All heavy atoms as an XYZ file, in Angstrom:
879
protein
N     -20.252     -4.597      2.775
C     -19.244     -3.556      2.793
C     -17.868     -4.180      3.012
O     -17.699     -5.006      3.905
C     -19.524     -2.544      3.912
C     -20.770     -1.715      3.707
C     -20.616     -0.756      2.557
O     -21.230     -0.978      1.502
N     -19.812      0.281      2.719
N     -16.916     -3.781      2.202
C     -15.548     -4.257      2.320
C     -14.772     -3.269      3.189
O     -14.681     -2.080      2.871
C     -14.885     -4.404      0.952
C     -13.425     -4.798      1.111
C     -15.637     -5.437      0.124
N     -14.207     -3.775      4.273
C     -13.372     -2.970      5.154
C     -11.915     -3.381      4.963
O     -11.616     -4.567      4.807
C     -13.779     -3.149      6.611
C     -15.236     -2.844      6.890
C     -15.563     -1.385      6.657
O     -14.786     -0.495      7.006
N     -16.725     -1.142      6.069
N     -11.022     -2.410      4.991
C      -9.610     -2.637      4.751
C      -8.800     -2.258      5.979
O      -9.032     -1.210      6.580
C      -9.131     -1.811      3.554
C      -9.914     -1.978      2.251
C      -9.371     -1.022      1.193
C      -9.835     -3.414      1.758
N      -7.840     -3.105      6.327
C      -6.975     -2.863      7.470
C      -5.535     -3.040      7.043
O      -5.154     -4.113      6.565
C      -7.304     -3.804      8.639
C      -6.353     -3.538      9.803
C      -8.747     -3.627      9.086
N      -4.731     -1.993      7.243
C      -3.322     -2.028      6.893
C      -2.485     -2.488      8.082
O      -2.801     -2.176      9.230
C      -2.835     -0.639      6.461
C      -3.615     -0.013      5.321
C      -4.691      0.954      5.789
O      -5.147      0.834      6.948
O      -5.076      1.840      4.996
N      -1.398     -3.183      7.787
C      -0.460     -3.590      8.818
C       0.892     -3.870      8.179
O       1.025     -3.881      6.962
C      -0.961     -4.827      9.571
O      -1.040     -5.949      8.709
N       1.889     -4.091      9.013
C       3.201     -4.485      8.541
C       4.256     -3.402      8.575
O       5.430     -3.666      8.286
N       3.869     -2.190      8.922
C       4.841     -1.119      8.997
C       5.766     -1.277     10.186
O       5.592     -2.147     11.033
N       6.768     -0.427     10.220
C       7.735     -0.467     11.296
C       8.972      0.308     10.933
O       8.969      1.129     10.014
N      10.036      0.032     11.665
C      11.316      0.692     11.459
C      12.227     -0.191     10.630
O      12.393     -1.379     10.925
C      11.969      1.001     12.803
C      13.360      1.623     12.768
C      13.311      3.004     12.129
C      13.933      1.698     14.171
N      12.804      0.385      9.595
C      13.764     -0.317      8.760
C      14.966      0.566      8.504
O      14.861      1.795      8.499
C      13.131     -0.729      7.432
N      16.103     -0.061      8.300
C      17.304      0.669      7.927
C      17.321      0.932      6.433
O      16.685      0.210      5.664
C      18.550     -0.120      8.323
C      18.731     -0.281      9.818
C      20.020     -0.985     10.163
O      20.578     -1.723      9.349
N      20.500     -0.771     11.373
N      18.010      1.972      6.001
C      18.175      2.170      4.559
C      18.720      0.904      3.902
O      19.646      0.281      4.412
C      19.164      3.324      4.470
C      18.946      4.089      5.733
C      18.640      3.050      6.777
N      18.116      0.541      2.788
C      18.473     -0.689      2.107
C      17.712     -1.905      2.578
O      17.818     -2.972      1.955
N      16.935     -1.754      3.643
C      16.172     -2.863      4.179
C      14.865     -3.086      3.459
O      14.558     -2.440      2.455
N      14.066     -4.005      4.008
C      12.804     -4.396      3.386
C      11.690     -4.486      4.414
O      11.928     -4.775      5.584
C      12.935     -5.758      2.695
O      13.883     -5.725      1.648
N      10.485     -4.234      3.958
C       9.271     -4.444      4.723
C       8.192     -4.942      3.775
O       8.219     -4.628      2.588
C       8.788     -3.162      5.400
C       9.576     -2.616      6.586
C       9.058     -1.225      6.947
C       9.474     -3.547      7.781
N       7.244     -5.688      4.319
C       6.073     -6.086      3.555
C       4.825     -5.604      4.262
O       4.565     -5.972      5.411
C       6.006     -7.605      3.363
C       4.902     -8.022      2.385
C       4.775     -9.518      2.232
N       4.165    -10.148      3.397
C       3.700    -11.392      3.412
N       3.794    -12.153      2.324
N       3.175    -11.889      4.518
N       4.056     -4.790      3.576
C       2.802     -4.287      4.106
C       1.647     -5.162      3.636
O       1.663     -5.675      2.518
C       2.557     -2.846      3.657
C       3.683     -1.846      3.925
C       3.245     -0.449      3.496
C       4.107     -1.876      5.383
N       0.657     -5.305      4.497
C      -0.523     -6.094      4.176
C      -1.767     -5.236      4.262
O      -1.883     -4.372      5.138
C      -0.665     -7.275      5.143
O       0.435     -8.155      5.057
N      -2.691     -5.487      3.373
C      -3.997     -4.839      3.373
C      -5.034     -5.945      3.326
O      -5.230     -6.576      2.281
C      -4.124     -3.900      2.171
S      -5.746     -3.135      1.970
N      -5.667     -6.195      4.460
C      -6.612     -7.296      4.586
C      -8.029     -6.767      4.448
O      -8.419     -5.826      5.149
C      -6.446     -8.021      5.931
C      -7.442     -9.170      6.038
C      -5.024     -8.544      6.080
N      -8.785     -7.373      3.569
C     -10.168     -6.992      3.339
C     -11.108     -7.925      4.081
O     -10.855     -9.129      4.188
C     -10.490     -7.009      1.845
N     -12.204     -7.359      4.569
C     -13.190     -8.164      5.282
C     -14.055     -8.987      4.340
O     -14.753     -9.888      4.780
C     -14.071     -7.259      6.146
O     -14.777     -6.322      5.354
N     -14.018     -8.665      3.057
C     -14.751     -9.405      2.056
C     -13.849     -9.764      0.893
O     -12.672     -9.419      0.871
N     -14.409    -10.443     -0.066
C     -13.643    -10.879     -1.228
C     -13.109     -9.687     -2.012
O     -13.841     -8.746     -2.304
C     -14.515    -11.743     -2.133
O     -13.831    -12.078     -3.319
N     -11.831     -9.753     -2.352
C     -11.255     -8.701     -3.179
C     -11.469     -8.966     -4.658
O     -11.119     -8.125     -5.490
C      -9.755     -8.501     -2.891
C      -8.957     -9.776     -3.193
C      -9.546     -8.055     -1.459
C      -7.456     -9.586     -3.084
N     -12.043    -10.110     -4.977
C     -12.338    -10.408     -6.366
C     -13.291     -9.381     -6.959
O     -13.207     -9.054     -8.149
C     -12.925    -11.812     -6.494
C     -13.294    -12.196     -7.894
C     -12.324    -12.610     -8.795
C     -14.613    -12.138     -8.325
C     -12.659    -12.970    -10.094
C     -14.955    -12.496     -9.622
C     -13.974    -12.910    -10.507
N     -14.204     -8.871     -6.146
C     -15.198     -7.913     -6.611
C     -14.673     -6.482     -6.679
O     -15.391     -5.592     -7.136
C     -16.433     -7.949     -5.708
O     -16.106     -7.570     -4.385
N     -13.444     -6.262     -6.228
C     -12.853     -4.924     -6.223
C     -12.069     -4.721     -7.512
O     -11.152     -5.486     -7.814
C     -11.949     -4.722     -4.998
C     -12.750     -4.901     -3.709
C     -11.290     -3.353     -5.046
C     -11.918     -4.815     -2.450
N     -12.429     -3.696     -8.238
C     -11.764     -3.424     -9.502
C     -10.349     -2.878     -9.301
O      -9.403     -3.283     -9.982
C     -12.581     -2.448    -10.337
C     -11.877     -2.006    -11.598
C     -11.729     -2.877    -12.671
C     -11.355     -0.727    -11.713
C     -11.079     -2.490    -13.824
C     -10.704     -0.325    -12.861
C     -10.563     -1.204    -13.918
O      -9.917     -0.810    -15.065
N     -10.219     -1.953     -8.363
C      -8.972     -1.223     -8.159
C      -8.565     -1.266     -6.695
O      -9.386     -1.017     -5.815
C      -9.160      0.230     -8.597
C      -8.024      1.151     -8.253
C      -7.046      1.434     -9.185
C      -7.958      1.751     -7.007
C      -6.010      2.300     -8.881
C      -6.929      2.619     -6.682
C      -5.948      2.890     -7.633
N      -7.304     -1.578     -6.452
C      -6.718     -1.460     -5.128
C      -5.389     -0.738     -5.258
O      -4.596     -1.053     -6.143
C      -6.490     -2.823     -4.483
C      -7.757     -3.489     -3.984
S      -8.444     -2.642     -2.530
C      -7.135     -2.945     -1.332
N      -5.163      0.204     -4.384
C      -3.930      0.961     -4.430
C      -3.311      1.150     -3.064
O      -4.005      1.156     -2.049
N      -2.003      1.293     -3.068
C      -1.251      1.694     -1.886
C      -0.861      3.164     -2.047
O      -0.347      3.555     -3.103
C       0.003      0.848     -1.692
C      -0.249     -0.483     -1.061
C      -0.362     -1.679     -1.677
C      -0.412     -0.730      0.341
N      -0.580     -2.680     -0.768
C      -0.617     -2.123      0.484
C      -0.400      0.070      1.481
C      -0.817     -2.730      1.728
C      -0.602     -0.528      2.716
C      -0.799     -1.898      2.826
N      -1.106      3.935     -1.005
C      -0.798      5.344     -0.971
C       0.095      5.625      0.228
O       0.148      4.842      1.177
C      -2.073      6.187     -0.853
C      -3.042      6.020     -1.996
C      -3.856      4.894     -2.088
C      -3.145      6.987     -2.995
C      -4.747      4.731     -3.132
C      -4.036      6.834     -4.043
C      -4.831      5.705     -4.104
O      -5.711      5.562     -5.146
N       0.781      6.750      0.195
C       1.549      7.155      1.358
C       1.471      8.660      1.539
O       1.257      9.411      0.587
C       3.012      6.711      1.244
C       3.814      7.401      0.154
C       5.192      6.775      0.048
N       6.022      7.423     -0.953
C       7.196      6.968     -1.355
N       7.696      5.848     -0.831
N       7.890      7.626     -2.280
N       1.633      9.074      2.776
C       1.618     10.484      3.107
C       2.692     10.762      4.149
O       2.652     10.214      5.246
C       0.252     10.923      3.627
C       0.135     12.414      3.841
C      -1.287     12.850      4.088
O      -2.101     12.082      4.600
N      -1.596     14.078      3.720
N       3.629     11.605      3.771
C       4.659     12.052      4.681
C       4.209     13.347      5.348
O       3.387     14.081      4.796
C       5.974     12.263      3.937
N       4.736     13.658      6.531
C       4.343     14.898      7.206
C       4.547     16.121      6.325
O       5.602     16.287      5.711
C       5.262     14.937      8.427
C       5.580     13.505      8.695
C       5.674     12.868      7.337
N       3.519     16.957      6.252
C       3.589     18.174      5.471
C       3.433     17.995      3.979
O       3.551     18.975      3.234
N       3.170     16.778      3.526
C       3.029     16.513      2.106
C       1.675     15.884      1.808
O       1.019     15.336      2.688
C       4.149     15.602      1.613
C       5.535     16.207      1.716
C       6.580     15.298      1.102
C       7.956     15.935      1.151
N       8.988     15.059      0.536
N       1.273     15.984      0.550
C       0.024     15.375      0.126
C       0.160     13.868      0.013
O       1.246     13.334     -0.217
C      -0.425     15.950     -1.217
C      -0.871     17.399     -1.173
C      -1.487     17.839     -2.483
O      -1.327     17.189     -3.515
N      -2.196     18.940     -2.450
N      -0.966     13.196      0.176
C      -0.998     11.768     -0.044
C      -0.743     11.470     -1.522
O      -1.269     12.149     -2.403
C      -2.356     11.216      0.380
C      -2.488      9.713      0.300
C      -3.891      9.276      0.709
N      -4.106      9.376      2.150
C      -5.008     10.182      2.711
N      -5.773     10.966      1.970
N      -5.134     10.189      4.031
N       0.082     10.469     -1.795
C       0.419     10.123     -3.159
C       0.219      8.637     -3.410
O       0.378      7.813     -2.508
C       1.867     10.514     -3.476
C       2.905      9.767     -2.655
C       4.331     10.062     -3.069
O       4.545     10.507     -4.216
O       5.252      9.843     -2.246
N      -0.116      8.315     -4.631
C      -0.263      6.925     -5.042
C       1.110      6.311     -5.243
O       1.947      6.855     -5.962
C      -1.077      6.837     -6.326
C      -1.268      5.441     -6.924
C      -2.087      4.561     -5.996
C      -1.942      5.534     -8.294
N       1.332      5.170     -4.626
C       2.599      4.459     -4.712
C       2.525      3.319     -5.709
O       3.406      3.156     -6.557
C       3.020      3.935     -3.327
C       4.279      3.078     -3.429
C       3.232      5.096     -2.365
N       1.484      2.516     -5.603
C       1.326      1.351     -6.457
C      -0.143      1.001     -6.550
O      -0.903      1.237     -5.611
C       2.121      0.160     -5.913
N      -0.541      0.425     -7.670
C      -1.934      0.061     -7.879
C      -2.031     -1.249     -8.633
O      -1.146     -1.595     -9.425
C      -2.669      1.159     -8.651
N      -3.105     -1.956     -8.371
C      -3.399     -3.195     -9.079
C      -4.884     -3.218     -9.385
O      -5.716     -2.809     -8.569
C      -2.956     -4.424     -8.247
C      -3.100     -5.712     -9.060
C      -3.709     -4.505     -6.925
C      -2.383     -6.901     -8.425
N      -5.240     -3.678    -10.583
C      -6.634     -3.768    -10.979
C      -7.022     -5.234    -11.136
O      -6.173     -6.124    -11.074
C      -6.933     -2.960    -12.255
C      -6.107     -3.465    -13.439
C      -6.669     -1.486    -12.013
C      -6.448     -2.771    -14.737
N      -8.315     -5.454    -11.343
C      -8.858     -6.808    -11.270
C      -8.208     -7.774    -12.247
O      -8.095     -8.965    -11.954
C     -10.374     -6.769    -11.485
O     -10.695     -6.250    -12.764
N      -7.780     -7.267    -13.405
C      -7.132     -8.123    -14.381
C      -5.698     -8.467    -14.051
O      -5.095     -9.292    -14.743
N      -5.150     -7.843    -13.021
C      -3.794     -8.119    -12.599
C      -2.767     -7.099    -13.018
O      -1.606     -7.195    -12.600
N      -3.157     -6.128    -13.807
C      -2.220     -5.096    -14.222
C      -1.796     -4.247    -13.035
O      -2.594     -3.984    -12.135
C      -2.837     -4.206    -15.293
O      -3.122     -4.952    -16.463
N      -0.556     -3.813    -13.046
C      -0.012     -3.009    -11.961
C       0.612     -1.738    -12.494
O       1.034     -1.671    -13.652
C       1.039     -3.782    -11.155
O       2.095     -4.200    -12.030
C       0.426     -5.009    -10.498
N       0.663     -0.733    -11.628
C       1.314      0.528    -11.934
C       2.048      1.006    -10.696
O       1.611      0.763     -9.574
C       0.303      1.583    -12.384
C      -0.241      1.319    -13.767
O       0.442      1.535    -14.757
N      -1.477      0.839    -13.828
N       3.155      1.712    -10.922
C       3.987      2.187     -9.828
C       4.397      3.630    -10.052
O       4.596      4.072    -11.185
C       5.253      1.342     -9.699
C       4.990     -0.111     -9.427
C       4.879     -1.027    -10.462
C       4.846     -0.573     -8.121
C       4.630     -2.363    -10.215
C       4.599     -1.906     -7.864
C       4.492     -2.800     -8.911
O       4.244     -4.127     -8.654
N       4.528      4.345     -8.953
C       5.136      5.662     -9.029
C       6.593      5.519     -9.432
O       7.269      4.547     -9.074
C       5.025      6.367     -7.681
N       7.083      6.483    -10.172
C       8.469      6.423    -10.625
C       9.446      6.304     -9.457
O      10.491      5.660     -9.579
C       8.810      7.660    -11.453
C       8.161      7.650    -12.822
O       7.726      6.574    -13.278
O       8.093      8.724    -13.444
N       9.109      6.908     -8.346
C      10.008      6.929     -7.204
C      10.215      5.561     -6.569
O      11.195      5.362     -5.851
C       9.502      7.910     -6.145
O       8.212      7.544     -5.691
N       9.303      4.621     -6.825
C       9.404      3.304     -6.210
C       9.570      2.191     -7.225
O       9.770      1.028     -6.840
C       8.197      2.997     -5.305
C       7.975      4.118     -4.301
C       6.935      2.761     -6.136
N       9.499      2.509     -8.487
C       9.583      1.502     -9.531
C      10.906      0.744     -9.440
O      11.974      1.343     -9.318
C       9.427      2.158    -10.900
C       9.152      1.192    -12.037
C       8.761      1.947    -13.309
C       7.467      2.710    -13.133
N       7.037      3.395    -14.377
N      10.810     -0.570     -9.498
C      11.982     -1.413     -9.371
C      12.318     -1.783     -7.950
O      13.154     -2.679     -7.733
N      11.691     -1.127     -6.981
C      11.942     -1.415     -5.572
C      10.730     -2.001     -4.865
O      10.881     -2.837     -3.978
C      12.383     -0.148     -4.834
C      13.657      0.473     -5.383
C      14.147      1.603     -4.485
N      13.184      2.704     -4.420
C      12.608      3.133     -3.298
N      12.891      2.552     -2.142
N      11.762      4.152     -3.327
N       9.536     -1.549     -5.249
C       8.298     -1.991     -4.610
C       7.522     -2.895     -5.561
O       7.553     -2.703     -6.778
C       7.408     -0.806     -4.244
C       7.924      0.068     -3.136
C       9.208     -0.068     -2.627
C       7.100      1.049     -2.605
C       9.670      0.749     -1.608
C       7.551      1.872     -1.586
C       8.839      1.725     -1.089
N       6.789     -3.838     -4.991
C       5.935     -4.724     -5.759
C       4.583     -4.849     -5.073
O       4.517     -5.140     -3.880
C       6.553     -6.126     -5.905
O       7.845     -6.024     -6.500
C       5.673     -7.008     -6.776
N       3.513     -4.629     -5.822
C       2.169     -4.840     -5.311
C       1.658     -6.169     -5.860
O       1.828     -6.469     -7.033
C       1.228     -3.672     -5.678
C      -0.146     -3.856     -5.021
C       1.100     -3.496     -7.181
C      -1.051     -2.626     -5.157
N       1.062     -6.957     -4.996
C       0.487     -8.214     -5.430
C      -0.653     -8.602     -4.501
O      -0.832     -8.001     -3.445
C       1.538     -9.328     -5.521
C       2.216     -9.698     -4.222
C       1.826    -10.828     -3.517
C       3.268     -8.933     -3.720
C       2.461    -11.180     -2.337
C       3.900     -9.281     -2.541
C       3.498    -10.406     -1.855
O       4.125    -10.762     -0.681
N      -1.415     -9.582     -4.899
C      -2.601     -9.968     -4.140
C      -2.656    -11.465     -3.930
O      -2.091    -12.251     -4.690
C      -3.865     -9.501     -4.873
C      -4.063    -10.180     -6.226
C      -5.150     -9.527     -7.032
N      -5.293    -10.163     -8.335
C      -5.916     -9.648     -9.366
N      -6.483     -8.453     -9.259
N      -5.981    -10.318    -10.510
N      -3.356    -11.841     -2.893
C      -3.675    -13.227     -2.611
C      -5.184    -13.268     -2.409
O      -5.681    -12.938     -1.334
C      -2.934    -13.734     -1.386
C      -3.139    -15.219     -1.145
O      -4.161    -15.774     -1.575
O      -2.261    -15.836     -0.506
N      -5.896    -13.651     -3.439
C      -7.350    -13.635     -3.370
C      -7.893    -14.584     -2.299
O      -8.915    -14.295     -1.674
C      -7.949    -13.994     -4.730
C      -7.751    -12.909     -5.764
O      -7.524    -11.744     -5.429
N      -7.836    -13.279     -7.026
N      -7.228    -15.704     -2.095
C      -7.684    -16.662     -1.095
C      -7.636    -16.069      0.306
O      -8.422    -16.461      1.175
C      -6.852    -17.936     -1.155
N      -6.714    -15.158      0.544
C      -6.584    -14.509      1.846
C      -7.210    -13.127      1.876
O      -7.123    -12.445      2.900
C      -5.109    -14.413      2.235
C      -4.429    -15.756      2.428
C      -2.978    -15.576      2.847
C      -2.312    -16.920      3.076
N      -0.893    -16.760      3.476
N      -7.818    -12.720      0.777
C      -8.424    -11.390      0.673
C      -7.438    -10.298      1.081
O      -7.787     -9.365      1.808
C      -9.696    -11.302      1.518
C     -10.811    -12.166      0.981
O     -10.934    -12.357     -0.229
N     -11.636    -12.690      1.870
N      -6.227    -10.420      0.586
C      -5.151     -9.536      1.009
C      -4.375     -9.008     -0.191
O      -4.085     -9.755     -1.125
C      -4.192    -10.262      1.963
O      -4.924    -10.742      3.100
C      -3.088     -9.339      2.440
N      -4.056     -7.734     -0.126
C      -3.153     -7.096     -1.075
C      -1.896     -6.696     -0.321
O      -1.972     -6.147      0.778
C      -3.810     -5.876     -1.739
C      -2.824     -5.181     -2.672
C      -5.050     -6.299     -2.512
N      -0.758     -6.976     -0.907
C       0.521     -6.727     -0.270
C       1.307     -5.653     -1.008
O       1.140     -5.433     -2.205
C       1.367     -7.999     -0.247
C       0.740     -9.155      0.481
C      -0.004    -10.109     -0.204
C       0.894     -9.304      1.853
C      -0.576    -11.179      0.456
C       0.327    -10.374      2.520
C      -0.402    -11.307      1.822
O      -0.964    -12.370      2.480
N       2.193     -5.020     -0.274
C       3.194     -4.151     -0.863
C       4.550     -4.576     -0.322
O       4.853     -4.352      0.854
C       2.930     -2.681     -0.539
C       3.884     -1.689     -1.205
C       3.667     -1.666     -2.722
C       3.718     -0.289     -0.623
N       5.326     -5.222     -1.165
C       6.684     -5.605     -0.805
C       7.609     -4.437     -1.113
O       7.678     -3.979     -2.254
C       7.123     -6.846     -1.585
C       8.551     -7.287     -1.298
C       8.743     -7.773      0.112
O       7.947     -8.567      0.605
N       9.786     -7.298      0.776
N       8.308     -3.961     -0.108
C       9.174     -2.801     -0.239
C      10.608     -3.228      0.012
O      10.950     -3.662      1.114
C       8.762     -1.701      0.737
C       7.293     -1.301      0.625
S       6.883      0.127      1.651
C       7.195     -0.551      3.279
N      11.430     -3.100     -1.004
C      12.844     -3.428     -0.914
C      13.683     -2.184     -1.152
O      13.199     -1.174     -1.664
C      13.212     -4.507     -1.937
C      12.481     -5.803     -1.730
O      12.212     -6.207     -0.598
N      12.162     -6.484     -2.832
N      14.946     -2.283     -0.798
C      15.884     -1.181     -0.999
C      15.323      0.129     -0.462
O      15.353      1.167     -1.127
C      16.241     -1.053     -2.486
O      16.790     -2.251     -2.986
N      14.824      0.081      0.747
C      14.154      1.239      1.328
C      15.107      2.414      1.498
O      16.293      2.245      1.795
C      13.539      0.866      2.670
C      12.252      0.047      2.575
C      11.931     -0.602      3.907
C      11.099      0.928      2.113
N      14.546      3.592      1.321
C      15.269      4.845      1.448
C      14.604      5.706      2.512
O      13.411      5.566      2.771
C      15.269      5.598      0.113
C      15.842      4.819     -1.052
C      15.697      5.601     -2.345
C      16.265      4.835     -3.518
N      16.124      5.599     -4.786
N      15.344      6.626      3.120
C      14.718      7.512      4.105
C      13.505      8.262      3.568
O      12.556      8.505      4.325
C      15.851      8.469      4.482
C      17.086      7.661      4.278
C      16.803      6.817      3.071
N      13.510      8.610      2.296
C      12.381      9.328      1.718
C      11.130      8.469      1.565
O      10.068      8.979      1.208
C      12.755      9.955      0.369
C      13.391      8.988     -0.604
C      14.905      9.074     -0.617
O      15.512      9.157      0.471
O      15.490      9.072     -1.714
N      11.232      7.177      1.833
C      10.061      6.313      1.863
C       9.298      6.437      3.176
O       8.208      5.867      3.308
C      10.452      4.853      1.645
C      11.035      4.595      0.269
O      10.520      5.157     -0.719
O      12.007      3.815      0.174
N       9.859      7.136      4.133
C       9.205      7.306      5.424
C       7.868      8.025      5.253
O       7.809      9.125      4.705
C      10.102      8.091      6.377
O      11.297      7.337      6.638
C       9.395      8.354      7.696
N       6.799      7.398      5.717
C       5.457      7.934      5.558
C       4.472      6.997      6.238
O       4.828      5.892      6.651
C       5.094      8.078      4.075
N       3.239      7.454      6.342
C       2.143      6.567      6.686
C       1.594      5.997      5.385
O       1.290      6.745      4.454
C       1.033      7.292      7.465
C      -0.116      6.337      7.763
C       1.591      7.868      8.756
N       1.470      4.687      5.336
C       1.014      4.002      4.141
C      -0.424      3.539      4.311
O      -0.790      2.979      5.348
C       1.917      2.806      3.829
C       3.241      3.211      3.224
C       4.204      3.842      4.001
C       3.521      2.982      1.878
C       5.411      4.234      3.456
C       4.728      3.366      1.325
C       5.669      3.989      2.118
O       6.872      4.368      1.563
N      -1.232      3.771      3.292
C      -2.642      3.428      3.291
C      -2.967      2.565      2.080
O      -2.366      2.730      1.020
C      -3.523      4.673      3.195
C      -3.289      5.726      4.248
C      -2.312      6.692      4.091
C      -4.078      5.765      5.389
C      -2.107      7.674      5.042
C      -3.886      6.739      6.351
C      -2.895      7.692      6.169
O      -2.705      8.663      7.116
N      -3.935      1.695      2.233
C      -4.504      1.033      1.072
C      -5.932      1.520      0.883
O      -6.589      1.953      1.837
C      -4.467     -0.496      1.202
S      -5.454     -1.192      2.551
N      -6.395      1.471     -0.346
C      -7.763      1.883     -0.600
C      -8.251      1.275     -1.905
O      -7.456      0.944     -2.786
C      -7.899      3.400     -0.652
C      -9.226      3.879     -0.098
O     -10.169      3.112      0.037
N      -9.306      5.173      0.223
N      -9.546      1.151     -2.021
C     -10.208      0.634     -3.202
C     -10.834      1.768     -3.988
O     -10.905      2.913     -3.524
C     -11.288     -0.371     -2.803
O     -12.325      0.276     -2.082
N     -11.304      1.447     -5.184
C     -11.979      2.472     -5.968
C     -13.213      2.998     -5.239
O     -13.486      4.203     -5.263
C     -12.340      1.940     -7.361
C     -13.017      0.574     -7.344
O     -13.076     -0.082     -6.286
O     -13.483      0.154     -8.423
N     -13.942      2.115     -4.579
C     -15.108      2.565     -3.826
C     -14.708      3.481     -2.680
O     -15.351      4.517     -2.456
C     -15.905      1.372     -3.301
C     -17.160      1.775     -2.547
C     -17.970      0.573     -2.113
N     -19.207      0.968     -1.472
C     -19.328      1.242     -0.180
N     -18.264      1.166      0.620
N     -20.498      1.603      0.321
N     -13.674      3.114     -1.946
C     -13.203      3.955     -0.861
C     -12.783      5.325     -1.340
O     -13.042      6.336     -0.677
N     -12.131      5.374     -2.481
C     -11.718      6.651     -3.044
C     -12.923      7.508     -3.405
O     -12.924      8.720     -3.170
C     -10.835      6.429     -4.263
C      -9.468      5.795     -3.982
C      -8.796      5.389     -5.288
C      -8.578      6.745     -3.207
N     -13.941      6.889     -3.984
C     -15.153      7.629     -4.325
C     -15.839      8.194     -3.087
O     -16.398      9.296     -3.128
C     -16.132      6.740     -5.094
C     -15.689      6.416     -6.517
C     -16.831      5.809     -7.318
N     -17.262      4.531     -6.795
C     -16.776      3.355     -7.181
N     -15.832      3.295     -8.104
N     -17.239      2.237     -6.648
N     -15.785      7.445     -1.999
C     -16.404      7.878     -0.757
C     -15.512      8.805      0.062
O     -15.990      9.418      1.022
C     -16.780      6.661      0.094
C     -17.850      5.734     -0.473
C     -17.975      4.488      0.390
C     -19.190      6.454     -0.562
N     -14.248      8.916     -0.304
C     -13.312      9.680      0.496
C     -13.035      9.044      1.835
O     -12.776      9.745      2.822
N     -13.076      7.731      1.884
C     -12.920      6.982      3.119
C     -11.516      6.390      3.212
O     -11.081      5.685      2.305
C     -13.968      5.874      3.197
O     -13.833      5.115      4.376
N     -10.839      6.680      4.333
C      -9.484      6.190      4.573
C      -9.376      5.566      5.952
O     -10.028      6.004      6.892
C      -8.469      7.328      4.455
C      -8.428      7.940      3.090
C      -9.188      8.969      2.624
C      -7.581      7.544      2.013
N      -8.875      9.240      1.316
C      -7.890      8.390      0.920
C      -6.604      6.568      1.863
C      -7.236      8.281     -0.309
C      -5.955      6.454      0.644
C      -6.278      7.313     -0.424
N      -8.516      4.566      6.048
C      -8.255      3.947      7.331
C      -7.150      4.659      8.082
O      -6.769      5.791      7.762
N      -6.608      3.985      9.105
C      -5.567      4.581      9.933
C      -4.181      4.492      9.306
O      -3.292      5.266      9.669
C      -5.554      3.922     11.307
C      -6.792      4.220     12.136
C      -6.911      5.691     12.461
O      -5.959      6.324     12.920
N      -8.090      6.246     12.216
N      -3.994      3.567      8.389
C      -2.703      3.394      7.763
C      -1.713      2.693      8.673
O      -2.015      2.335      9.812
N      -0.504      2.499      8.154
C       0.565      1.893      8.932
C       1.845      2.683      8.707
O       2.179      3.042      7.578
C       0.733      0.400      8.564
O       1.717     -0.203      9.401
C       1.119      0.215      7.098
N       2.541      2.986      9.792
C       3.718      3.847      9.737
C       4.939      3.074      9.269
O       5.249      1.997      9.787
C       3.997      4.446     11.114
C       5.273      5.280     11.189
C       5.151      6.592     10.464
O       4.181      7.324     10.661
N       6.138      6.901      9.618
N       5.630      3.637      8.301
C       6.913      3.117      7.841
C       7.965      4.180      8.103
O       7.825      5.320      7.652
C       6.884      2.755      6.345
C       8.289      2.425      5.837
C       5.939      1.592      6.101
N       8.996      3.810      8.829
C      10.096      4.720      9.119
C      11.391      4.083      8.659
O      11.715      2.961      9.060
C      10.173      5.043     10.614
O       8.940      5.616     11.051
C      11.309      6.021     10.888
N      12.121      4.788      7.823
C      13.400      4.311      7.306
C      14.479      5.244      7.827
O      14.535      6.419      7.444
C      13.416      4.257      5.777
C      14.735      3.664      5.286
C      12.233      3.441      5.260
N      15.319      4.729      8.687
C      16.317      5.557      9.343
C      17.442      4.691      9.871
O      17.236      3.537     10.241
C      15.694      6.337     10.499
O      16.664      7.077     11.208
N      18.638      5.278      9.908
C      19.770      4.615     10.530
C      19.754      4.786     12.039
O      20.471      4.115     12.752
C      21.081      5.174      9.977
O      21.207      4.927      8.592
């Protein structure tokens, strides 16, 4: 079983940067799909960025050009580099795999707050 743990959130100023990490307990090579999601208070969880086994990536329009998803297979880690942060990026950020999505299984996430 692959377990995922998010970290790297915190407080950033508008225009600042954060890098989120999603560490897997097993090899991510066997995972077809990995995505970063976020949920703000009172709103539904939304997909922010995704990467599949072949390396293709997709981004929500709201973060395109500012966020980058990438992986380090040797470290079993998927990252979300967030630049040019805006207050509307404030949310709890989660990572999940295709298997986790099928199971409806989510971790605790990591809080990102963008504020002056």
